[in-house]
N, C-alpha and C positions, 0 to 999 in steps of 0.2 A: 180348172180350181189347183194355186198351188196351195202347199200347204206348208205348216207352219209347222218349229220345231216343236213344239206342245202336244202341237196337233198329234204326228211323228210319232211319238212318245206316248199320245194315250193313247192311239192303236196296239201298237207291243207290246203294250201290258193286256192292254186287252186281248190282247190273240192267247197272251200267256198263258194269262189267266183262264183260259176257258177248259184252258187241263186240271185245272185249283179244283175249277166250279165243279167240274165233271166228276170228279177227284172225288169230292166230300161230298157229294151225292148220291153217290154209288157206290159208296166203301162197306156202305153196312146189311147191302142189298142181294138178295141172293138172284142168279140166271133162272127162273120159271120168272122171277116177280118183270126183271129186266125183260122180261122176253110177251110181259102181258103185257094186251092191250089196254086202255083205259076206258075206249069205249066200240061202238062199232066199227067207227070209219077213222078212227084216229090214230096214231102210230106210237106204238112201242117206246121204251127207253134206244134197242137195238136200234128200232129201225129209225129211231131219231140220229145214233149215230151214223147208221151204217149213210144217212144224206149227210153228214156232217164230215165223213168221209169221202164223200162222193165230188160235195163245191170240196172237198180242201185240193182232190189230184185233179180236179181238171181249173180250177182256178188258182193251184200255187204254182202248176208248172207253168201256165200264162205265164204267176211274175216271174218263175226264174229264167223265161226264154229273155223277157222286157229285162231283167237283170245281165241276160246272155249278149243282148246283144237290140240296141236302142229303135225306134221307130219300124218295126215290122208288122208284117203283113197276118198274121194270126187268124188259123180257121174256129169258123163256130164251133165249140163244143158246149153239149147240154149237159150239167149234174146230172140229169134227172135219165135220162141217154145211157150217160152211163156205167150209172148204179150197176141196170139193167147187162152184163159185161165183167162184171165186178160175182167176191163171195159174197159180200156185205152183209146182207143181210141175213146169212148164213148163218157165220160163225159166233160164236161165245160173241157176250159182250166185252164182257173183260180181253178175251185175245187183242178182238179188234180192238178196245179202247186202249192199249197198248202200242199196236202200230199208226194205230194215230194217235201218238205219243211220242213216236219216234219220229214219225212225221214233221209234228208240229218241233223241235226241237232243231231239226235238221230245216225250215222254211224259217225259224226265227233269228240262227246262227247268219243267214245269210243276209240277213235285215237288217241285223244289228253292225253286221262288215260294211252296209254300207251308208258314204257321205248322204251328206242332206240332197245334194245334188241328182245324187239317182236315183229320189226319190218320185222322180219326176219321169224314169224312163219311161217311154207307152210303146204301145203299139196300137192298132187300126185291128178290133175284131168286127164282122158288122158294121160292117161300115162306122162306128164311133172308135175316140179316143178315146186307151188306157190305160191312167199310170197302173206302176206299183204303188203308191198310195194307193189312187180310188178305189184299182183292186185286194189291197191291205184294208182299208176301211170298211168297205161293203161285205167280205170276208169275217173282221171283229164282229161289228153289230148282227149279222145273221146266225156268228153265235150264240151271239149272247141269248138274243127271242128263244134260239134253241135248246139251249139251258134253262133258262125258264121255262120249255117245254115237258124236257129230264126230269128234271126237278115233277112235274105237275103231275108227270107217267107211270113214278116209282109210289109218290103218295097214295 
């Protein structure tokens, strides 16, 4: 699926909006509440942020590799496996969020520097072709849903 310039802009804005939404949702919330699970089998705001960071690590790395070299084969990596190799769940929410924001600023700088054609750079991952655009779209939509969950978790 070839993206349109309007779609590229829409998902760039949605990725940027994630930072602003999380900031707005959590700015007056203490650490205990950010780490509290709203229900027995539910994630805390901190758990959700740890998950978002793990996804950003995996998918962001794949995006950077697609930008660096088109049409390559990349190894499959799953964010839920990757998170087990990190300390994201143990970090304070605000410390983790600072790292997430820095990572996001770096990714947005890369993405905003791409030509429109660069959004079609691709890689094969687990037998499927992914483009920079499809990965960015996936990340932006995924984060949008989880922002709603963070908001629900702290209320």
